[in-house]
All heavy atoms as a GROMACS GRO file, in nm:
protein
  585
    1MET      N    1   3.843   0.182   0.795
    1MET     CA    2   3.776   0.184   0.667
    1MET      C    3   3.708   0.045   0.654
    1MET      O    4   3.613   0.031   0.575
    1MET     CB    5   3.870   0.210   0.555
    1MET     CG    6   3.801   0.247   0.427
    1MET     SD    7   3.719   0.404   0.432
    1MET     CE    8   3.753   0.463   0.278
    2SER      N    9   3.758  -0.060   0.712
    2SER     CA   10   3.715  -0.191   0.696
    2SER      C   11   3.567  -0.205   0.749
    2SER      O   12   3.490  -0.287   0.706
    2SER     CB   13   3.792  -0.303   0.770
    2SER     OG   14   3.794  -0.279   0.904
    3ILE      N   15   3.524  -0.126   0.843
    3ILE     CA   16   3.394  -0.131   0.900
    3ILE      C   17   3.293  -0.092   0.796
    3ILE      O   18   3.180  -0.144   0.787
    3ILE     CB   19   3.378  -0.042   1.024
    3ILE    CG1   20   3.240  -0.073   1.093
    3ILE    CG2   21   3.380   0.102   1.000
    3ILE    CD1   22   3.228  -0.019   1.230
    4LEU      N   23   3.326  -0.004   0.696
    4LEU     CA   24   3.242   0.029   0.588
    4LEU      C   25   3.221  -0.085   0.493
    4LEU      O   26   3.114  -0.086   0.433
    4LEU     CB   27   3.285   0.158   0.522
    4LEU     CG   28   3.285   0.283   0.609
    4LEU    CD1   29   3.329   0.406   0.528
    4LEU    CD2   30   3.147   0.312   0.665
    5MET      N   31   3.320  -0.178   0.474
    5MET     CA   32   3.301  -0.282   0.386
    5MET      C   33   3.205  -0.382   0.450
    5MET      O   34   3.134  -0.450   0.381
    5MET     CB   35   3.440  -0.348   0.363
    5MET     CG   36   3.527  -0.256   0.279
    5MET     SD   37   3.688  -0.327   0.245
    5MET     CE   38   3.639  -0.467   0.145
    6GLU      N   39   3.213  -0.403   0.575
    6GLU     CA   40   3.125  -0.491   0.651
    6GLU      C   41   2.991  -0.434   0.676
    6GLU      O   42   2.888  -0.512   0.693
    6GLU     CB   43   3.189  -0.533   0.791
    6GLU     CG   44   3.325  -0.601   0.776
    6GLU     CD   45   3.390  -0.609   0.916
    6GLU    OE1   46   3.330  -0.571   1.017
    6GLU    OE2   47   3.504  -0.659   0.916
    7GLY      N   48   2.970  -0.309   0.670
    7GLY     CA   49   2.850  -0.239   0.696
    7GLY      C   50   2.857  -0.159   0.815
    7GLY      O   51   2.911  -0.217   0.919
    8PRO      N   52   2.816  -0.039   0.821
    8PRO     CA   53   2.821   0.038   0.943
    8PRO      C   54   2.723  -0.015   1.049
    8PRO      O   55   2.626  -0.086   1.011
    8PRO     CB   56   2.779   0.175   0.893
    8PRO     CG   57   2.716   0.155   0.765
    8PRO     CD   58   2.765   0.029   0.712
    9PRO      N   59   2.750   0.021   1.170
    9PRO     CA   60   2.650  -0.027   1.282
    9PRO      C   61   2.516   0.039   1.268
    9PRO      O   62   2.508   0.167   1.252
    9PRO     CB   63   2.720   0.008   1.403
    9PRO     CG   64   2.818   0.115   1.371
    9PRO     CD   65   2.859   0.090   1.222
   10VAL      N   66   2.414  -0.034   1.261
   10VAL     CA   67   2.280   0.017   1.246
   10VAL      C   68   2.183  -0.064   1.345
   10VAL      O   69   2.227  -0.149   1.412
   10VAL     CB   70   2.224   0.018   1.103
   10VAL    CG1   71   2.301   0.101   1.014
   10VAL    CG2   72   2.219  -0.131   1.054
   11SER      N   73   2.057  -0.029   1.330
   11SER     CA   74   1.946  -0.102   1.412
   11SER      C   75   1.952  -0.245   1.386
   11SER      O   76   1.974  -0.287   1.276
   11SER     CB   77   1.819  -0.038   1.378
   11SER     OG   78   1.712  -0.121   1.429
   12GLU      N   79   1.923  -0.329   1.490
   12GLU     CA   80   1.911  -0.475   1.470
   12GLU      C   81   1.779  -0.513   1.392
   12GLU      O   82   1.766  -0.626   1.362
   12GLU     CB   83   1.911  -0.539   1.612
   12GLU     CG   84   2.051  -0.528   1.676
   12GLU     CD   85   2.053  -0.600   1.807
   12GLU    OE1   86   1.955  -0.671   1.848
   12GLU    OE2   87   2.154  -0.579   1.881
   13ALA      N   88   1.691  -0.421   1.378
   13ALA     CA   89   1.559  -0.442   1.307
   13ALA      C   90   1.580  -0.451   1.156
   13ALA      O   91   1.484  -0.484   1.087
   13ALA     CB   92   1.464  -0.339   1.336
   14VAL      N   93   1.703  -0.427   1.107
   14VAL     CA   94   1.721  -0.422   0.960
   14VAL      C   95   1.853  -0.503   0.941
   14VAL      O   96   1.928  -0.526   1.027
   14VAL     CB   97   1.733  -0.281   0.904
   14VAL    CG1   98   1.606  -0.200   0.926
   14VAL    CG2   99   1.853  -0.209   0.962
   15ARG      N  100   1.865  -0.534   0.811
   15ARG     CA  101   1.989  -0.599   0.759
   15ARG      C  102   2.047  -0.524   0.651
   15ARG      O  103   1.974  -0.467   0.560
   15ARG     CB  104   1.957  -0.747   0.721
   15ARG     CG  105   2.068  -0.833   0.698
   15ARG     CD  106   2.021  -0.971   0.681
   15ARG     NE  107   1.927  -0.979   0.568
   15ARG     CZ  108   1.922  -1.064   0.468
   15ARG    NH1  109   2.026  -1.148   0.459
   15ARG    NH2  110   1.835  -1.056   0.374
   16LEU      N  111   2.177  -0.506   0.638
   16LEU     CA  112   2.243  -0.441   0.529
   16LEU      C  113   2.309  -0.545   0.439
   16LEU      O  114   2.383  -0.631   0.479
   16LEU     CB  115   2.358  -0.347   0.581
   16LEU     CG  116   2.306  -0.236   0.673
   16LEU    CD1  117   2.423  -0.151   0.709
   16LEU    CD2  118   2.196  -0.146   0.597
   17LEU      N  119   2.277  -0.527   0.311
   17LEU     CA  120   2.338  -0.617   0.200
   17LEU      C  121   2.430  -0.532   0.123
   17LEU      O  122   2.388  -0.438   0.055
   17LEU     CB  123   2.231  -0.671   0.121
   17LEU     CG  124   2.234  -0.804   0.068
   17LEU    CD1  125   2.228  -0.914   0.178
   17LEU    CD2  126   2.123  -0.830  -0.032
   18PRO      N  127   2.564  -0.561   0.120
   18PRO     CA  128   2.651  -0.484   0.037
   18PRO      C  129   2.618  -0.498  -0.115
   18PRO      O  130   2.601  -0.617  -0.161
   18PRO     CB  131   2.781  -0.533   0.069
   18PRO     CG  132   2.765  -0.664   0.133
   18PRO     CD  133   2.632  -0.673   0.183
   19VAL      N  134   2.607  -0.385  -0.189
   19VAL     CA  135   2.584  -0.387  -0.333
   19VAL      C  136   2.683  -0.307  -0.413
   19VAL      O  137   2.679  -0.301  -0.530
   19VAL     CB  138   2.432  -0.339  -0.364
   19VAL    CG1  139   2.334  -0.438  -0.311
   19VAL    CG2  140   2.416  -0.193  -0.314
   20GLY      N  141   2.780  -0.242  -0.342
   20GLY     CA  142   2.884  -0.174  -0.411
   20GLY      C  143   2.979  -0.112  -0.309
   20GLY      O  144   2.956  -0.121  -0.193
   21ALA      N  145   3.083  -0.044  -0.356
   21ALA     CA  146   3.166   0.027  -0.267
   21ALA      C  147   3.092   0.149  -0.195
   21ALA      O  148   3.046   0.236  -0.262
   21ALA     CB  149   3.285   0.088  -0.344
   22GLY      N  150   3.073   0.133  -0.072
   22GLY     CA  151   3.019   0.237   0.010
   22GLY      C  152   2.858   0.239  -0.007
   22GLY      O  153   2.798   0.344   0.007
   23LEU      N  154   2.801   0.129  -0.057
   23LEU     CA  155   2.660   0.119  -0.086
   23LEU      C  156   2.594  -0.003  -0.030
   23LEU      O  157   2.650  -0.113  -0.065
   23LEU     CB  158   2.632   0.136  -0.242
   23LEU     CG  159   2.488   0.138  -0.282
   23LEU    CD1  160   2.420   0.268  -0.235
   23LEU    CD2  161   2.483   0.133  -0.436
   24TRP      N  162   2.488   0.008   0.035
   24TRP     CA  163   2.421  -0.118   0.095
   24TRP      C  164   2.275  -0.107   0.067
   24TRP      O  165   2.218  -0.007   0.070
   24TRP     CB  166   2.438  -0.128   0.241
   24TRP     CG  167   2.578  -0.142   0.284
   24TRP    CD1  168   2.644  -0.253   0.303
   24TRP    CD2  169   2.675  -0.028   0.309
   24TRP    NE1  170   2.774  -0.222   0.344
   24TRP    CE2  171   2.797  -0.095   0.347
   24TRP    CE3  172   2.674   0.107   0.310
   24TRP    CZ2  173   2.909  -0.019   0.375
   24TRP    CZ3  174   2.777   0.178   0.339
   24TRP    CH2  175   2.901   0.113   0.369
   25ARG      N  176   2.206  -0.222   0.043
   25ARG     CA  177   2.058  -0.230   0.040
   25ARG      C  178   2.020  -0.257   0.178
   25ARG      O  179   2.069  -0.333   0.252
   25ARG     CB  180   2.019  -0.353  -0.064
   25ARG     CG  181   1.866  -0.360  -0.068
   25ARG     CD  182   1.826  -0.459  -0.172
   25ARG     NE  183   1.872  -0.416  -0.303
   25ARG     CZ  184   1.958  -0.482  -0.390
   25ARG    NH1  185   2.002  -0.595  -0.352
   25ARG    NH2  186   1.989  -0.428  -0.497
   26VAL      N  187   1.913  -0.176   0.223
   26VAL     CA  188   1.865  -0.191   0.356
   26VAL      C  189   1.734  -0.283   0.341
   26VAL      O  190   1.641  -0.248   0.276
   26VAL     CB  191   1.827  -0.048   0.415
   26VAL    CG1  192   1.762  -0.061   0.556
   26VAL    CG2  193   1.953   0.036   0.411
   27LEU      N  194   1.731  -0.389   0.425
   27LEU     CA  195   1.626  -0.483   0.421
   27LEU      C  196   1.561  -0.487   0.565
   27LEU      O  197   1.641  -0.483   0.669
   27LEU     CB  198   1.673  -0.625   0.391
   27LEU     CG  199   1.743  -0.639   0.258
   27LEU    CD1  200   1.795  -0.772   0.246
   27LEU    CD2  201   1.653  -0.611   0.143
   28ASP      N  202   1.428  -0.499   0.572
   28ASP     CA  203   1.357  -0.507   0.705
   28ASP      C  204   1.367  -0.656   0.751
   28ASP      O  205   1.432  -0.737   0.679
   28ASP     CB  206   1.220  -0.459   0.699
   28ASP     CG  207   1.130  -0.540   0.611
   28ASP    OD1  208   1.164  -0.640   0.562
   28ASP    OD2  209   1.009  -0.489   0.590
   29ALA      N  210   1.317  -0.680   0.857
   29ALA     CA  211   1.315  -0.820   0.918
   29ALA      C  212   1.256  -0.922   0.828
   29ALA      O  213   1.292  -1.040   0.827
   29ALA     CB  214   1.244  -0.814   1.056
   30ALA      N  215   1.154  -0.889   0.745
   30ALA     CA  216   1.090  -0.973   0.657
   30ALA      C  217   1.169  -0.988   0.516
   30ALA      O  218   1.123  -1.068   0.438
   30ALA     CB  219   0.946  -0.930   0.631
   31GLY      N  220   1.274  -0.912   0.504
   31GLY     CA  221   1.352  -0.923   0.380
   31GLY      C  222   1.314  -0.833   0.272
   31GLY      O  223   1.359  -0.833   0.163
   32ARG      N  224   1.214  -0.739   0.304
   32ARG     CA  225   1.175  -0.631   0.212
   32ARG      C  226   1.268  -0.524   0.203
   32ARG      O  227   1.316  -0.481   0.303
   32ARG     CB  228   1.031  -0.582   0.241
   32ARG     CG  229   0.921  -0.687   0.224
   32ARG     CD  230   0.783  -0.621   0.266
   32ARG     NE  231   0.781  -0.580   0.402
   32ARG     CZ  232   0.730  -0.652   0.502
   32ARG    NH1  233   0.654  -0.758   0.476
   32ARG    NH2  234   0.731  -0.608   0.621
   33ALA      N  235   1.297  -0.480   0.080
   33ALA     CA  236   1.392  -0.362   0.066
   33ALA      C  237   1.329  -0.232   0.113
   33ALA      O  238   1.213  -0.204   0.064
   33ALA     CB  239   1.429  -0.357  -0.083
   34LEU      N  240   1.398  -0.161   0.189
   34LEU     CA  241   1.349  -0.030   0.242
   34LEU      C  242   1.411   0.084   0.158
   34LEU      O  243   1.354   0.195   0.154
   34LEU     CB  244   1.386  -0.008   0.387
   34LEU     CG  245   1.329  -0.114   0.487
   34LEU    CD1  246   1.377  -0.090   0.626
   34LEU    CD2  247   1.174  -0.109   0.478
   35GLY      N  248   1.524   0.065   0.101
   35GLY     CA  249   1.598   0.165   0.033
   35GLY      C  250   1.755   0.124   0.036
   35GLY      O  251   1.788   0.012   0.050
   36HIS      N  252   1.828   0.231   0.015
   36HIS     CA  253   1.973   0.204   0.014
   36HIS      C  254   2.044   0.303   0.109
   36HIS      O  255   1.996   0.418   0.125
   36HIS     CB  256   2.031   0.227  -0.129
   36HIS     CG  257   2.003   0.107  -0.220
   36HIS    ND1  258   1.884   0.083  -0.272
   36HIS    CD2  259   2.082   0.015  -0.267
   36HIS    CE1  260   1.880  -0.028  -0.342
   36HIS    NE2  261   2.013  -0.068  -0.344
   37LEU      N  262   2.157   0.269   0.157
   37LEU     CA  263   2.243   0.350   0.241
   37LEU      C  264   2.372   0.372   0.172
   37LEU      O  265   2.434   0.268   0.120
   37LEU     CB  266   2.267   0.276   0.375
   37LEU     CG  267   2.368   0.341   0.468
   37LEU    CD1  268   2.310   0.472   0.527
   37LEU    CD2  269   2.398   0.245   0.584
   38ALA      N  270   2.419   0.488   0.149
   38ALA     CA  271   2.540   0.530   0.076
   38ALA      C  272   2.631   0.620   0.165
   38ALA      O  273   2.577   0.704   0.238
   38ALA     CB  274   2.503   0.592  -0.055
   39THR      N  275   2.749   0.599   0.164
   39THR     CA  276   2.846   0.692   0.220
   39THR      C  277   2.867   0.804   0.134
   39THR      O  278   2.864   0.786   0.009
   39THR     CB  279   2.976   0.621   0.253
   39THR    OG1  280   3.046   0.574   0.129
   39THR    CG2  281   2.972   0.505   0.354
   40ARG      N  282   2.884   0.920   0.185
   40ARG     CA  283   2.920   1.034   0.105
   40ARG      C  284   3.068   1.049   0.077
   40ARG      O  285   3.148   0.983   0.143
   40ARG     CB  286   2.864   1.161   0.181
   40ARG     CG  287   2.722   1.181   0.173
   40ARG     CD  288   2.690   1.213   0.025
   40ARG     NE  289   2.550   1.188  -0.006
   40ARG     CZ  290   2.511   1.119  -0.119
   40ARG    NH1  291   2.595   1.066  -0.190
   40ARG    NH2  292   2.389   1.096  -0.144
   41GLU      N  293   3.102   1.134  -0.012
   41GLU     CA  294   3.245   1.152  -0.065
   41GLU      C  295   3.335   1.176   0.053
   41GLU      O  296   3.452   1.124   0.060
   41GLU     CB  297   3.252   1.263  -0.157
   41GLU     CG  298   3.175   1.243  -0.283
   41GLU     CD  299   3.037   1.286  -0.275
   41GLU    OE1  300   3.000   1.367  -0.193
   41GLU    OE2  301   2.942   1.217  -0.336
   42ASP      N  302   3.295   1.251   0.164
   42ASP     CA  303   3.375   1.293   0.268
   42ASP      C  304   3.392   1.165   0.372
   42ASP      O  305   3.489   1.177   0.457
   42ASP     CB  306   3.332   1.410   0.347
   42ASP     CG  307   3.184   1.390   0.403
   42ASP    OD1  308   3.131   1.283   0.408
   42ASP    OD2  309   3.120   1.491   0.454
   43GLY      N  310   3.320   1.063   0.354
   43GLY     CA  311   3.332   0.946   0.436
   43GLY      C  312   3.266   0.968   0.575
   43GLY      O  313   3.269   0.872   0.653
   44ALA      N  314   3.220   1.091   0.610
   44ALA     CA  315   3.174   1.116   0.748
   44ALA      C  316   3.024   1.114   0.755
   44ALA      O  317   2.969   1.115   0.858
   44ALA     CB  318   3.226   1.249   0.802
   45ARG      N  319   2.956   1.121   0.638
   45ARG     CA  320   2.809   1.129   0.633
   45ARG      C  321   2.752   1.017   0.557
   45ARG      O  322   2.813   0.959   0.471
   45ARG     CB  323   2.764   1.261   0.582
   45ARG     CG  324   2.803   1.377   0.669
   45ARG     CD  325   2.750   1.514   0.626
   45ARG     NE  326   2.792   1.547   0.492
   45ARG     CZ  327   2.728   1.626   0.416
   45ARG    NH1  328   2.622   1.693   0.466
   45ARG    NH2  329   2.767   1.654   0.298
   46PHE      N  330   2.623   0.986   0.571
   46PHE     CA  331   2.550   0.874   0.505
   46PHE      C  332   2.427   0.930   0.446
   46PHE      O  333   2.358   1.017   0.501
   46PHE     CB  334   2.514   0.771   0.609
   46PHE     CG  335   2.635   0.703   0.664
   46PHE    CD1  336   2.692   0.757   0.786
   46PHE    CD2  337   2.688   0.589   0.617
   46PHE    CE1  338   2.805   0.698   0.845
   46PHE    CE2  339   2.799   0.535   0.664
   46PHE     CZ  340   2.864   0.580   0.792
   47ALA      N  341   2.393   0.884   0.330
   47ALA     CA  342   2.267   0.919   0.265
   47ALA      C  343   2.170   0.804   0.262
   47ALA      O  344   2.209   0.693   0.239
   47ALA     CB  345   2.300   0.965   0.120
   48ALA      N  346   2.036   0.847   0.279
   48ALA     CA  347   1.934   0.746   0.260
   48ALA      C  348   1.880   0.765   0.131
   48ALA      O  349   1.836   0.883   0.093
   48ALA     CB  350   1.825   0.771   0.371
   49LEU      N  351   1.867   0.653   0.054
   49LEU     CA  352   1.821   0.658  -0.080
   49LEU      C  353   1.702   0.568  -0.104
   49LEU      O  354   1.704   0.461  -0.048
   49LEU     CB  355   1.928   0.617  -0.186
   49LEU     CG  356   2.072   0.685  -0.168
   49LEU    CD1  357   2.172   0.622  -0.257
   49LEU    CD2  358   2.059   0.834  -0.217
   50ARG      N  359   1.603   0.613  -0.186
   50ARG     CA  360   1.491   0.532  -0.209
   50ARG      C  361   1.469   0.532  -0.368
   50ARG      O  362   1.486   0.633  -0.435
   50ARG     CB  363   1.369   0.590  -0.144
   50ARG     CG  364   1.252   0.498  -0.168
   50ARG     CD  365   1.146   0.503  -0.064
   50ARG     NE  366   1.191   0.440   0.060
   50ARG     CZ  367   1.166   0.484   0.181
   50ARG    NH1  368   1.105   0.603   0.192
   50ARG    NH2  369   1.208   0.417   0.289
   51PHE      N  370   1.434   0.411  -0.418
   51PHE     CA  371   1.414   0.399  -0.567
   51PHE      C  372   1.281   0.467  -0.602
   51PHE      O  373   1.189   0.457  -0.536
   51PHE     CB  374   1.405   0.252  -0.599
   51PHE     CG  375   1.399   0.229  -0.755
   51PHE    CD1  376   1.506   0.251  -0.835
   51PHE    CD2  377   1.275   0.192  -0.802
   51PHE    CE1  378   1.495   0.232  -0.974
   51PHE    CE2  379   1.270   0.170  -0.944
   51PHE     CZ  380   1.372   0.194  -1.024
   52HIS      N  381   1.286   0.542  -0.718
   52HIS     CA  382   1.166   0.616  -0.770
   52HIS      C  383   1.137   0.557  -0.904
   52HIS      O  384   1.206   0.572  -0.998
   52HIS     CB  385   1.206   0.763  -0.778
   52HIS     CG  386   1.085   0.838  -0.817
   52HIS    ND1  387   1.071   0.896  -0.951
   52HIS    CD2  388   0.970   0.883  -0.757
   52HIS    CE1  389   0.963   0.960  -0.953
   52HIS    NE2  390   0.895   0.949  -0.838
   53ALA      N  391   1.032   0.474  -0.905
   53ALA     CA  392   0.993   0.397  -1.026
   53ALA      C  393   0.978   0.482  -1.147
   53ALA      O  394   1.014   0.451  -1.255
   53ALA     CB  395   0.869   0.307  -0.993
   54ALA      N  396   0.907   0.603  -1.130
   54ALA     CA  397   0.872   0.684  -1.252
   54ALA      C  398   0.996   0.730  -1.317
   54ALA      O  399   0.999   0.747  -1.436
   54ALA     CB  400   0.788   0.796  -1.201
   55SER      N  401   1.099   0.773  -1.246
   55SER     CA  402   1.219   0.817  -1.307
   55SER      C  403   1.331   0.704  -1.318
   55SER      O  404   1.436   0.730  -1.378
   55SER     CB  405   1.279   0.927  -1.224
   55SER     OG  406   1.320   0.885  -1.100
   56ALA      N  407   1.301   0.586  -1.268
   56ALA     CA  408   1.392   0.474  -1.282
   56ALA      C  409   1.521   0.508  -1.222
   56ALA      O  410   1.624   0.469  -1.276
   56ALA     CB  411   1.404   0.419  -1.425
   57GLY      N  412   1.522   0.575  -1.112
   57GLY     CA  413   1.651   0.618  -1.041
   57GLY      C  414   1.623   0.626  -0.896
   57GLY      O  415   1.512   0.616  -0.850
   58PHE      N  416   1.735   0.658  -0.831
   58PHE     CA  417   1.723   0.676  -0.683
   58PHE      C  418   1.714   0.827  -0.646
   58PHE      O  419   1.776   0.903  -0.714
   58PHE     CB  420   1.851   0.613  -0.618
   58PHE     CG  421   1.853   0.464  -0.616
   58PHE    CD1  422   1.911   0.406  -0.722
   58PHE    CD2  423   1.792   0.400  -0.519
   58PHE    CE1  424   1.911   0.261  -0.732
   58PHE    CE2  425   1.789   0.254  -0.522
   58PHE     CZ  426   1.852   0.190  -0.624
   59ARG      N  427   1.646   0.846  -0.546
   59ARG     CA  428   1.625   0.983  -0.491
   59ARG      C  429   1.678   0.988  -0.346
   59ARG      O  430   1.649   0.898  -0.271
   59ARG     CB  431   1.484   1.028  -0.496
   59ARG     CG  432   1.428   1.038  -0.638
   59ARG     CD  433   1.323   1.147  -0.650
   59ARG     NE  434   1.293   1.166  -0.784
   59ARG     CZ  435   1.177   1.208  -0.828
   59ARG    NH1  436   1.087   1.247  -0.736
   59ARG    NH2  437   1.147   1.224  -0.958
   60GLU      N  438   1.748   1.093  -0.316
   60GLU     CA  439   1.797   1.109  -0.177
   60GLU      C  440   1.690   1.152  -0.079
   60GLU      O  441   1.624   1.254  -0.109
   60GLU     CB  442   1.919   1.198  -0.172
   60GLU     CG  443   1.986   1.212  -0.047
   60GLU     CD  444   2.108   1.291  -0.050
   60GLU    OE1  445   2.198   1.263  -0.137
   60GLU    OE2  446   2.126   1.390   0.029
   61VAL      N  447   1.661   1.073   0.024
   61VAL     CA  448   1.564   1.108   0.123
   61VAL      C  449   1.635   1.199   0.226
   61VAL      O  450   1.558   1.296   0.277
   61VAL     CB  451   1.516   0.982   0.196
   61VAL    CG1  452   1.418   1.013   0.298
   61VAL    CG2  453   1.457   0.887   0.095
   62GLY      N  454   1.764   1.190   0.250
   62GLY     CA  455   1.826   1.278   0.346
   62GLY      C  456   1.975   1.236   0.364
   62GLY      O  457   2.014   1.125   0.320
   63THR      N  458   2.053   1.323   0.420
   63THR     CA  459   2.188   1.303   0.447
   63THR      C  460   2.213   1.309   0.605
   63THR      O  461   2.155   1.412   0.659
   63THR     CB  462   2.281   1.396   0.385
   63THR    OG1  463   2.253   1.390   0.239
   63THR    CG2  464   2.432   1.374   0.410
   64PHE      N  465   2.275   1.220   0.661
   64PHE     CA  466   2.288   1.203   0.810
   64PHE      C  467   2.429   1.180   0.853
   64PHE      O  468   2.508   1.141   0.787
   64PHE     CB  469   2.197   1.091   0.857
   64PHE     CG  470   2.062   1.101   0.821
   64PHE    CD1  471   2.014   1.054   0.700
   64PHE    CD2  472   1.962   1.169   0.889
   64PHE    CE1  473   1.881   1.059   0.647
   64PHE    CE2  474   1.827   1.184   0.845
   64PHE     CZ  475   1.786   1.130   0.730
   65TRP      N  476   2.454   1.220   0.978
   65TRP     CA  477   2.583   1.200   1.041
   65TRP      C  478   2.610   1.063   1.085
   65TRP      O  479   2.732   1.021   1.098
   65TRP     CB  480   2.612   1.299   1.153
   65TRP     CG  481   2.622   1.437   1.107
   65TRP    CD1  482   2.524   1.544   1.119
   65TRP    CD2  483   2.726   1.494   1.039
   65TRP    NE1  484   2.573   1.655   1.072
   65TRP    CE2  485   2.694   1.632   1.021
   65TRP    CE3  486   2.851   1.452   0.995
   65TRP    CZ2  487   2.780   1.715   0.951
   65TRP    CZ3  488   2.930   1.532   0.926
   65TRP    CH2  489   2.901   1.668   0.909
   66SER      N  490   2.504   0.974   1.090
   66SER     CA  491   2.532   0.837   1.131
   66SER      C  492   2.447   0.752   1.039
   66SER      O  493   2.347   0.783   0.996
   66SER     CB  494   2.498   0.814   1.276
   66SER     OG  495   2.359   0.807   1.300
   67ALA      N  496   2.499   0.628   1.020
   67ALA     CA  497   2.434   0.532   0.937
   67ALA      C  498   2.297   0.493   1.010
   67ALA      O  499   2.205   0.472   0.937
   67ALA     CB  500   2.516   0.399   0.917
   68ALA      N  501   2.304   0.481   1.138
   68ALA     CA  502   2.180   0.443   1.211
   68ALA      C  503   2.066   0.542   1.188
   68ALA      O  504   1.943   0.503   1.170
   68ALA     CB  505   2.205   0.427   1.362
   69GLU      N  506   2.100   0.678   1.178
   69GLU     CA  507   1.997   0.775   1.154
   69GLU      C  508   1.940   0.765   1.015
   69GLU      O  509   1.819   0.775   0.994
   69GLU     CB  510   2.055   0.916   1.181
   69GLU     CG  511   2.086   0.954   1.324
   69GLU     CD  512   2.152   1.077   1.330
   69GLU    OE1  513   2.212   1.131   1.232
   69GLU    OE2  514   2.146   1.138   1.445
   70ALA      N  515   2.027   0.737   0.915
   70ALA     CA  516   1.983   0.727   0.777
   70ALA      C  517   1.892   0.603   0.766
   70ALA      O  518   1.793   0.607   0.698
   70ALA     CB  519   2.100   0.709   0.692
   71VAL      N  520   1.923   0.491   0.829
   71VAL     CA  521   1.843   0.370   0.827
   71VAL      C  522   1.714   0.402   0.893
   71VAL      O  523   1.606   0.349   0.843
   71VAL     CB  524   1.918   0.250   0.882
   71VAL    CG1  525   1.824   0.135   0.905
   71VAL    CG2  526   2.034   0.211   0.788
   72GLU      N  527   1.704   0.463   1.009
   72GLU     CA  528   1.590   0.494   1.075
   72GLU      C  529   1.493   0.579   0.988
   72GLU      O  530   1.374   0.559   0.982
   72GLU     CB  531   1.606   0.562   1.209
   72GLU     CG  532   1.626   0.476   1.321
   72GLU     CD  533   1.520   0.376   1.352
   72GLU    OE1  534   1.412   0.417   1.394
   72GLU    OE2  535   1.532   0.264   1.314
   73CYS      N  536   1.552   0.670   0.911
   73CYS     CA  537   1.475   0.756   0.818
   73CYS      C  538   1.400   0.659   0.716
   73CYS      O  539   1.283   0.674   0.689
   73CYS     CB  540   1.560   0.855   0.753
   73CYS     SG  541   1.482   0.954   0.619
   74LEU      N  542   1.475   0.571   0.662
   74LEU     CA  543   1.418   0.475   0.563
   74LEU      C  544   1.309   0.387   0.622
   74LEU      O  545   1.201   0.362   0.565
   74LEU     CB  546   1.517   0.393   0.500
   74LEU     CG  547   1.621   0.458   0.407
   74LEU    CD1  548   1.740   0.364   0.363
   74LEU    CD2  549   1.547   0.507   0.283
   75ARG      N  550   1.345   0.338   0.747
   75ARG     CA  551   1.244   0.246   0.810
   75ARG      C  552   1.115   0.319   0.851
   75ARG      O  553   1.007   0.263   0.836
   75ARG     CB  554   1.317   0.195   0.943
   75ARG     CG  555   1.238   0.074   0.994
   75ARG     CD  556   1.327   0.021   1.114
   75ARG     NE  557   1.322   0.104   1.236
   75ARG     CZ  558   1.216   0.116   1.312
   75ARG    NH1  559   1.103   0.050   1.289
   75ARG    NH2  560   1.226   0.206   1.420
   76LEU      N  561   1.122   0.448   0.896
   76LEU     CA  562   1.005   0.514   0.946
   76LEU      C  563   0.935   0.595   0.831
   76LEU      O  564   0.814   0.629   0.862
   76LEU     CB  565   1.045   0.614   1.054
   76LEU     CG  566   1.103   0.545   1.180
   76LEU    CD1  567   1.150   0.652   1.276
   76LEU    CD2  568   0.994   0.456   1.248
   77SER      N  569   0.988   0.603   0.718
   77SER     CA  570   0.922   0.680   0.605
   77SER      C  571   0.865   0.595   0.503
   77SER      O  572   0.846   0.642   0.388
   77SER     CB  573   1.023   0.787   0.546
   77SER     OG  574   1.124   0.715   0.479
   78ARG      N  575   0.827   0.471   0.534
   78ARG     CA  576   0.776   0.385   0.431
   78ARG      C  577   0.636   0.420   0.389
   78ARG      O  578   0.556   0.475   0.439
   78ARG     CB  579   0.779   0.240   0.488
   78ARG     CG  580   0.906   0.187   0.510
   78ARG     CD  581   0.918   0.060   0.576
   78ARG     NE  582   0.831  -0.047   0.515
   78ARG     CZ  583   0.840  -0.170   0.562
   78ARG    NH1  584   0.894  -0.201   0.672
   78ARG    NH2  585   0.760  -0.255   0.502
   0.00000   0.00000   0.00000
């Protein structure tokens, strides 16, 4: 469980900033926010979240079996 506090292993092209229990802000190499990475209740899956300004909330882009896949989804769907 400690690996989730430090941040799950993901691409070296991004950086994870912890913002809550099981929640990280995903930043690109330039420091721009790409979205958020969250663990799901079962602890085995990860959700890619993106902020939606019109509703002032987060929308789920997808749920993935690995943190790296969720981060790639955020990185490639900009």
